[in-house]
Every structure is written in C-alpha cells, then in structure tokens.
FIROLUM-275956 format. One line per field, with one value per residue (C-alpha): z, y, x negated; chain; residue number from 1; residue in one letter. Coordinates in pm, 1 decimal, always signed. Layout:
// FIROLUM-275956
Z: [Z, ...]
Y: [Y, ...]
X: [X, ...]
unit: [A, ...]
pos: [NUM, ...]
code: [A, ...]
//
This chain:
// FIROLUM-275956
Z: [+9695.4, +9736.8, +9897.9, +9705.7, +9872.6, +9889.0, +9997.3, +10086.7, +10306.3, +10581.2, +10512.4, +10571.4, +10202.0, +10278.8, +10630.8, +10520.3, +10340.1, +10650.5, +10887.0, +10646.1, +10571.8, +10205.4, +10022.7, +9675.8, +9488.6, +9455.5, +9653.0, +9998.5, +10078.5, +10282.9, +10326.6, +10446.3, +10566.7, +10467.4, +10491.5, +10145.6, +10051.6, +10155.8, +9978.6, +9651.2, +9645.9, +9716.2, +9446.2, +9185.1, +9267.1, +9383.8, +9255.3, +9615.6, +9610.4, +9385.8, +9428.8, +9554.2, +9608.1, +9405.8, +9340.6, +9019.8, +8891.7, +8936.7, +8757.5, +8471.2, +8450.2, +8462.6, +8182.2, +7971.9, +8027.6, +7896.9, +8228.5, +8208.2, +8554.6, +8676.8, +8521.8, +8667.7, +8811.5, +8815.7, +9198.3, +9333.4, +9700.6, +9774.5, +9650.0, +9793.7, +9707.2, +9736.8, +9787.0, +10156.8, +10073.5, +9941.5, +10210.1, +10156.4, +10328.6, +10426.0, +10403.0, +10025.9, +9886.5, +9782.1, +9816.7, +9537.0, +9325.8, +9038.8, +9268.6, +9265.8, +8913.2, +8930.4, +9283.7, +9438.0, +9551.6, +9739.8, +9699.1, +9818.1, +9476.8, +9123.6, +9082.3, +9394.9, +9275.8, +9504.3, +9322.1, +8981.9, +9070.1, +9214.9, +8925.2, +8683.3, +8882.3, +8900.4, +8526.5, +8422.0, +8654.4, +8737.0, +8444.7, +8653.1, +8423.6, +8552.1, +8368.8, +8560.1, +8892.8, +9038.8, +9198.4, +9493.4, +9587.0, +9944.3, +10235.6, +10445.1, +10789.2, +10713.3, +10426.1, +10106.0, +9875.0, +9565.8, +9351.9, +9384.4, +9032.1, +8753.9, +8543.1, +8238.8, +8246.9, +7969.4, +7960.7, +8054.4, +8392.3, +8659.5, +8930.6, +9182.4, +9497.0, +9829.8, +10119.5, +10358.4, +10452.4, +10307.6, +10655.9, +10717.6, +10378.1, +10428.6, +10786.0, +10690.1, +10393.5, +10133.4, +9941.5, +9901.2, +9924.5, +9978.8, +9825.8, +10075.7, +10187.2, +10541.2, +10707.5, +10770.5, +11139.7, +11083.8, +10992.9, +11274.0, +11542.3, +11387.3, +11417.7, +11086.6, +10887.6, +10704.4, +10609.8, +10356.2, +10023.0, +10034.5, +10378.0, +10350.9, +10154.9, +10198.8, +10035.3, +9754.1, +9704.7, +9702.6, +9443.1, +9239.2, +9248.1, +9138.1, +8860.2, +8726.6, +8866.1, +8946.2, +9268.6, +9233.2, +9234.1, +9426.6, +9431.8, +9203.9, +9256.6, +9047.3, +8999.1, +8878.2, +8502.4, +8502.4, +8738.8, +8517.4, +8215.5, +8406.5, +8536.9, +8311.5, +8559.2, +8844.0, +8760.8, +8776.1, +9103.6, +9256.9, +9134.5, +9277.4, +9617.5, +9657.6, +9544.3, +9796.3, +10067.7, +9965.6, +9970.6, +10320.0, +10434.7, +10300.5, +10464.6, +10793.2, +10813.0, +10863.2, +10985.9, +11336.7, +11646.1, +11780.2, +11582.4, +11404.7, +11405.9, +11681.3, +11548.2, +11766.6, +11468.3, +11220.8, +11062.8, +11015.6, +10849.7, +10617.2, +10524.4, +10456.9, +10230.7, +10035.0, +9993.3, +9879.9, +9629.1, +9502.4, +9650.0, +9680.1, +9435.6, +9553.5, +9241.6, +9097.4, +8731.5, +8428.5, +8256.1, +8573.6, +8615.2, +8251.8, +8296.0, +8601.3, +8434.9, +8114.4, +8319.5, +8502.5, +8180.1, +8033.0, +8344.3, +8333.9, +7976.4, +8070.8, +8370.7, +8155.3, +8320.1, +7976.6, +7636.4, +7471.0, +7577.7, +7701.2, +7688.8, +8012.1, +7874.3, +7853.4, +8232.5, +8252.3, +7969.1]
Y: [+8353.1, +8675.0, +8615.6, +8708.2, +9002.3, +8938.2, +9187.1, +9050.5, +9124.3, +8872.2, +8586.9, +8214.0, +8172.9, +8280.4, +8138.9, +7827.7, +8049.0, +8261.5, +7965.5, +7772.7, +7476.3, +7578.8, +7708.5, +7849.6, +7602.4, +7721.4, +8038.9, +8181.2, +8439.7, +8754.9, +8791.4, +9123.0, +9156.5, +9502.0, +9679.4, +9668.9, +10037.7, +10105.9, +9790.0, +9874.1, +10227.7, +10118.8, +9850.5, +10085.7, +10381.6, +10225.8, +9864.3, +9785.3, +9404.4, +9123.0, +8951.7, +9125.3, +9107.2, +9384.1, +9519.3, +9349.0, +9669.1, +9848.1, +9568.8, +9590.6, +9969.1, +9924.7, +9667.4, +9892.2, +10186.8, +9981.4, +9935.7, +9642.9, +9625.0, +9340.4, +9043.3, +8872.2, +8520.1, +8370.3, +8349.5, +8542.2, +8600.2, +8799.2, +8748.0, +8896.5, +8965.1, +9338.8, +9406.4, +9467.8, +9751.8, +10006.1, +10241.4, +10498.9, +10791.6, +10667.5, +11015.7, +11056.2, +10831.6, +10562.2, +10240.2, +10031.0, +10036.3, +10214.7, +10512.6, +10582.7, +10731.6, +11102.0, +11079.5, +11162.5, +10858.5, +10850.0, +10592.3, +10551.2, +10533.4, +10486.6, +10192.7, +10014.1, +9677.0, +9678.5, +9994.8, +9838.9, +9547.3, +9762.0, +10009.9, +9718.9, +9548.8, +9870.2, +9919.1, +9557.1, +9463.6, +9791.1, +10024.8, +10283.3, +10415.1, +10539.2, +10866.2, +10934.0, +10951.6, +11232.0, +11045.7, +11176.1, +11008.5, +11046.0, +10851.6, +10670.6, +10795.2, +10983.8, +11224.1, +11082.3, +11367.8, +11181.5, +10884.3, +10545.9, +10589.6, +10848.1, +10808.5, +10969.4, +10899.6, +10951.5, +11293.6, +11145.7, +11020.8, +11289.9, +11219.8, +11463.2, +11419.4, +11569.2, +11664.1, +11563.0, +11199.8, +10984.6, +10926.4, +11301.0, +11369.0, +11090.6, +11189.5, +11554.1, +11466.3, +11607.8, +11277.6, +11027.5, +10700.0, +10543.1, +10239.6, +10105.8, +9761.8, +9906.5, +10027.5, +10405.4, +10493.4, +10682.9, +10346.2, +10150.7, +10407.5, +10515.4, +10883.1, +10961.1, +10807.3, +10553.4, +10193.3, +9934.9, +9960.1, +9585.8, +9522.5, +9149.3, +9150.1, +8779.9, +8693.2, +8941.4, +8799.5, +8438.0, +8526.7, +8705.9, +8396.5, +8172.0, +8409.8, +8483.9, +8221.1, +8508.3, +8516.9, +8856.1, +8859.4, +9146.5, +9085.0, +8920.3, +8808.0, +8989.4, +8922.3, +9150.1, +9096.1, +9112.0, +8815.3, +8607.9, +8692.6, +8572.7, +8260.6, +8155.2, +7891.6, +8142.7, +8207.3, +7836.2, +7797.5, +8083.3, +7942.2, +7597.7, +7734.0, +7971.0, +7705.2, +7455.3, +7720.2, +7782.6, +7409.9, +7377.1, +7675.2, +7521.7, +7185.7, +7343.2, +7545.5, +7238.1, +6961.0, +7084.0, +6962.1, +7319.7, +7635.9, +7803.5, +8133.1, +8304.1, +8171.6, +7915.0, +7739.4, +7768.6, +7425.3, +7508.9, +7842.4, +7668.7, +7397.9, +7652.5, +7849.9, +7538.2, +7448.7, +7798.8, +7820.4, +7459.8, +7361.6, +7565.1, +7859.0, +7995.7, +7874.7, +7987.9, +7968.5, +8172.0, +7922.5, +7837.1, +8212.2, +8317.0, +8433.1, +8640.3, +8797.4, +8875.1, +9046.2, +9254.2, +9355.3, +9464.3, +9671.7, +9819.8, +9938.2, +10095.1, +10263.3, +10411.9, +10209.6, +10065.9, +10229.6, +9899.2, +9557.8, +9349.3, +8969.3, +8776.3, +8641.2, +8995.7, +9017.2, +8728.0, +8801.3]
X: [-2111.1, -1913.5, -1577.0, -1264.4, -1093.9, -718.4, -453.4, -108.0, +186.9, +244.1, +483.6, +501.9, +409.4, +49.9, +20.5, -168.4, -419.4, -463.8, -520.2, -742.4, -519.1, -531.5, -837.9, -887.0, -1103.2, -1461.1, -1413.1, -1448.9, -1181.8, -1143.5, -767.3, -622.0, -261.4, -135.5, +200.9, +369.3, +386.7, +28.2, -88.4, +80.0, -58.4, -414.4, -398.1, -249.0, -473.3, -799.3, -791.2, -882.0, -872.2, -987.4, -647.5, -335.5, +34.1, +198.6, +543.6, +659.7, +822.5, +488.5, +304.0, +550.8, +496.3, +118.1, +122.2, +346.1, +108.7, -183.1, -364.3, -601.4, -754.8, -530.9, -356.1, -52.6, -42.2, +311.8, +321.9, +620.3, +551.9, +863.9, +1220.1, +1535.0, +1897.1, +1952.1, +2323.8, +2254.2, +2015.7, +2264.2, +2393.0, +2667.8, +2832.4, +3175.8, +3326.1, +3273.2, +3545.1, +3300.6, +3497.5, +3349.2, +3032.1, +3206.9, +3258.7, +2882.9, +2895.9, +2822.2, +2678.4, +2340.4, +2142.7, +1814.2, +1539.9, +1182.3, +1013.9, +1138.4, +899.7, +1026.7, +1155.0, +1459.0, +1570.9, +1509.3, +1736.0, +2013.8, +2008.8, +2031.6, +2308.5, +2514.7, +2482.3, +2535.1, +2818.8, +2988.0, +2924.8, +2735.4, +2462.6, +2132.3, +2188.5, +2510.7, +2323.8, +2113.7, +1821.2, +1619.0, +1289.0, +1160.8, +1019.8, +1278.1, +1169.7, +847.8, +781.6, +629.5, +529.6, +409.7, +501.6, +335.9, +196.7, +232.6, +543.8, +701.7, +1073.3, +1329.0, +1496.4, +1835.0, +1714.3, +1733.5, +1473.8, +1328.8, +1120.8, +1219.1, +989.1, +1267.8, +1329.6, +1605.3, +1743.7, +1769.9, +1926.0, +2178.2, +2256.3, +2302.7, +2521.9, +2282.2, +2298.4, +2578.8, +2386.6, +2046.1, +1873.4, +1619.0, +1494.1, +1467.6, +1785.1, +1818.3, +1823.5, +2148.8, +2301.5, +2141.2, +2225.0, +2554.2, +2464.0, +2635.6, +2920.9, +2700.7, +2773.5, +2666.4, +2842.4, +2909.4, +3058.7, +2974.4, +2650.4, +2584.4, +2916.5, +2843.9, +2494.6, +2613.8, +2878.3, +2611.1, +2391.2, +2675.9, +2765.4, +2418.1, +2176.8, +1933.6, +1734.8, +1560.2, +1180.4, +1018.0, +642.7, +388.1, +28.8, -234.4, -605.4, -880.0, -909.4, -1289.7, -1300.5, -1070.1, -1283.4, -1590.4, -1414.3, -1128.3, -1005.5, -954.0, -589.8, -508.2, -700.6, -503.3, -174.2, -255.1, -355.3, -60.0, +182.9, +39.9, +76.4, +438.2, +517.2, +369.5, +576.3, +897.5, +825.1, +716.8, +1038.9, +1254.2, +1020.7, +941.8, +1124.2, +1105.3, +1195.4, +906.4, +1097.9, +1290.0, +1621.0, +1801.2, +1967.3, +1681.8, +1740.9, +2108.2, +2018.8, +1773.1, +2024.4, +2295.5, +2060.3, +1965.2, +2333.6, +2427.7, +2144.2, +2151.1, +1818.4, +1496.7, +1504.7, +1169.8, +994.2, +660.6, +559.2, +667.7, +897.0, +1089.7, +1156.4, +1200.1, +1560.1, +1476.6, +1172.7, +1362.0, +1634.2, +1376.8, +1204.4, +1534.4, +1605.7, +1254.9, +1305.5, +1639.8, +1471.6, +1198.7, +925.2, +846.9, +901.3, +979.6, +1102.7, +810.7, +795.2, +740.2, +411.9, +272.0, +271.1, +22.1, -218.4]
unit: [A, A, A, A, A, A, A, A, A, A, A, A, A, A, A, A, A, A, A, A, A, A, A, A, A, A, A, A, A, A, A, A, A, A, A, A, A, A, A, A, A, A, A, A, A, A, A, A, A, A, A, A, A, A, A, A, A, A, A, A, A, A, A, A, A, A, A, A, A, A, A, A, A, A, A, A, A, A, A, A, A, A, A, A, A, A, A, A, A, A, A, A, A, A, A, A, A, A, A, A, A, A, A, A, A, A, A, A, A, A, A, A, A, A, A, A, A, A, A, A, A, A, A, A, A, A, A, A, A, A, A, A, A, A, A, A, A, A, A, A, A, A, A, A, A, A, A, A, A, A, A, A, A, A, A, A, A, A, A, A, A, A, A, A, A, A, A, A, A, A, A, A, A, A, A, A, A, A, A, A, A, A, A, A, A, A, A, A, A, A, A, A, A, A, A, A, A, A, A, A, A, A, A, A, A, A, A, A, A, A, A, A, A, A, A, A, A, A, A, A, A, A, A, A, A, A, A, A, A, A, A, A, A, A, A, A, A, A, A, A, A, A, A, A, A, A, A, A, A, A, A, A, A, A, A, A, A, A, A, A, A, A, A, A, A, A, A, A, A, A, A, A, A, A, A, A, A, A, A, A, A, A, A, A, A, A, A, A, A, A, A, A, A, A, A, A, A, A, A, A, A, A, A, A, A, A, A, A, A, A, A, A, A, A, A, A, A]
pos: [1, 2, 3, 4, 5, 6, 7, 8, 9, 10, 11, 12, 13, 14, 15, 16, 17, 18, 19, 20, 21, 22, 23, 24, 25, 26, 27, 28, 29, 30, 31, 32, 33, 34, 35, 36, 37, 38, 39, 40, 41, 42, 43, 44, 45, 46, 47, 48, 49, 50, 51, 52, 53, 54, 55, 56, 57, 58, 59, 60, 61, 62, 63, 64, 65, 66, 67, 68, 69, 70, 71, 72, 73, 74, 75, 76, 77, 78, 79, 80, 81, 82, 83, 84, 85, 86, 87, 88, 89, 90, 91, 92, 93, 94, 95, 96, 97, 98, 99, 100, 101, 102, 103, 104, 105, 106, 107, 108, 109, 110, 111, 112, 113, 114, 115, 116, 117, 118, 119, 120, 121, 122, 123, 124, 125, 126, 127, 128, 129, 130, 131, 132, 133, 134, 135, 136, 137, 138, 139, 140, 141, 142, 143, 144, 145, 146, 147, 148, 149, 150, 151, 152, 153, 154, 155, 156, 157, 158, 159, 160, 161, 162, 163, 164, 165, 166, 167, 168, 169, 170, 171, 172, 173, 174, 175, 176, 177, 178, 179, 180, 181, 182, 183, 184, 185, 186, 187, 188, 189, 190, 191, 192, 193, 194, 195, 196, 197, 198, 199, 200, 201, 202, 203, 204, 205, 206, 207, 208, 209, 210, 211, 212, 213, 214, 215, 216, 217, 218, 219, 220, 221, 222, 223, 224, 225, 226, 227, 228, 229, 230, 231, 232, 233, 234, 235, 236, 237, 238, 239, 240, 241, 242, 243, 244, 245, 246, 247, 248, 249, 250, 251, 252, 253, 254, 255, 256, 257, 258, 259, 260, 261, 262, 263, 264, 265, 266, 267, 268, 269, 270, 271, 272, 273, 274, 275, 276, 277, 278, 279, 280, 281, 282, 283, 284, 285, 286, 287, 288, 289, 290, 291, 292, 293, 294, 295, 296, 297, 298, 299, 300, 301, 302, 303, 304, 305, 306, 307, 308, 309, 310, 311, 312, 313, 314, 315, 316, 317]
code: [M, T, A, L, S, I, G, C, T, F, S, D, R, I, E, A, L, L, D, G, R, V, R, I, A, G, H, E, T, N, L, H, V, V, E, P, Q, R, L, F, R, T, V, L, R, D, A, A, Y, D, V, A, E, L, S, L, A, S, H, I, A, A, V, A, A, G, R, R, D, Y, V, G, V, P, V, F, L, S, R, S, F, R, H, A, N, L, Y, I, R, T, D, R, G, I, D, R, P, E, D, L, A, G, R, T, I, G, L, V, D, W, Q, Q, T, A, G, L, W, L, R, G, L, L, A, D, E, H, G, V, S, R, E, S, I, R, W, I, A, A, G, L, H, A, P, V, L, D, D, R, A, A, M, S, L, P, A, G, I, R, L, E, R, S, P, A, T, L, D, T, L, L, G, D, G, A, I, D, A, V, I, S, P, G, A, P, R, S, F, L, R, Q, T, A, P, V, A, R, L, W, A, D, P, R, A, A, E, T, A, Y, W, R, R, T, G, L, F, P, I, M, H, I, L, V, V, R, R, A, L, V, E, E, E, P, G, L, G, E, A, L, F, A, A, F, E, E, A, R, N, L, A, A, A, D, L, V, S, R, D, F, P, K, L, T, L, P, W, L, N, D, H, A, A, A, S, R, D, A, L, N, G, D, P, W, T, Y, G, M, E, A, N, R, S, V, L, E, T, M, L, R, Y, A, Q, A, D, G, L, T, N, Q, L, L, L, P, S, E, L, F, S]
//
C-alpha cells in the first residue's frame, strides 16, 4: 500500500498523527512538516501532496477558478484573531481604523487569509473599503516577486507587487501600514515609528468575538480529488483522524502536571481562553462553522477572489 503523503505546518493539532497515537484508517502515512508559505505554494502550483493543509482563502480562490485537483475536508487546522497583525506608522495621523482610508498598506499576498479577514473587518466594522486603499504586496523580510497563485482582480482594487520588503517599505515610510501574521523587525526593534493599530489587541479581539461570535479560520485540510473518487470514504477517515488528534491536543494541554509549553501558567492561560470564548471554539465540521465560512465567502467575493458568492458546501464537493 502506498502511503498517503501529507503536508502540514507543525501544531499540537497534528502531534498525535506525527507520533503515531492516531492513524488514518486503512492508510499508512508519510507526514511532512513544512513552513506555511512554502507549503501553500507547492500545493497550489505542484499539487505536491495527497493531503495538505492550505490557506482557506487560497482554497476559496481555487474553487472559484474551477480547479478540481483538491477537495476540502472541514478540518480547520489554524484559526486566529487578527487585530494584532495590523501595524501602522505612528507619524501619519492614524489613530483609529477609519484613518486607514486613502492610505497605502502592505501585505504578503492578496490570497493570504489574514489579509482577507482584516480587509473584511475594516470594511464591515469601520467603513474602510478595499477600493480606498493602495495595496502593496511584498515579502515581509525577504523579497517575494510573484503571487502565490494567478489572480484577476476587479478594476477598483489597486494592487501592485514590490521587489522591496514590507519591513523596509514600512521603516522607510514608503507605506503607511502593514498586514502580516509575523511582526516586522522595525516594530520589534523599534527602529522606526511603528506600532500596532490596536494597542490592546487581545481586548479588541475579545470584544470582536463577543460582538460577532466569529473565531477566524485560517487553514483548511484538502485531499487530492482523484483519491476521494477512488475511495469515497477517505474524506471521512481523514476527518475522524484529525478530529481525534485535535481532541487529544486539547486534553493534553490542561491535563499534565507539568507544562507542555514553555509557559509557566499554561493552565491559567488555557482556562482564561475557554472563559473568554465560552468553551472550546476550535471546532471542525461545516455546520458548526457555517457562520464563519459564510463570512469568509462574502469577504472573498468583495476581494475579487471569487466572481460570485459561493456556498460553504462548494468548498467540500
């Protein structure tokens, strides 16, 4: 039997698959841990794995473009609030989100899911339209000269790619703000007047959760369509295995008598997160995440990643 090749980023949600505590029924596996941006590009360009973790925004765009090489499984391996990922120059009079209208904002890739969420949040909650921004795509600390995948955006969206890095552009004042999951060095080292837009992102994110009930999804699991057509039960087997691994990770986080992570008050952090989010919001399955998926699909249409509003079910068929 040929082993399923699986490409994922490392997280506690896949740890039990890596160490063998959880197996995919009927299959041997060859699991590769890959850095996210490299993983997504190899999946989109080369269909490099039988099963893979993929940016959900990129999967949405691929489905909308009619690509049929992969089908989604409602396993959401990465979720994250994103208020903390918007960095601004503090010398530009940007005191609130509404002040970003008419500005120049850098991002790593238009299909990056963190950007999708923040563009949607700025439009929905603060009236800052995508069309009002000049967008610059570039690598954060190393040049990235091409997009993750080919795109055709609406005429009203102004997007260009720069050979410089976002950190350089922000530090030099060539752009007003950056959307990035990783912090720019100019922010970390305070070599330029750069700060987070939301000074207390955790408070802003908690308020957002209470207001909307949305815990943003970042990554989805996909499986090669040809394999599902050969073995119709493969999707269910993958879902069961990844959900079991997630459940073990959640239990392991709080059940040890010594911290699993290098955090001295890990149990307190976990309890505070459960209290803030009314339990464990890290749910898998389409129906349990319908509201989040519908919001993302609405944002994707507004971003030009889709030319019509998709249904959540279309991501998994």
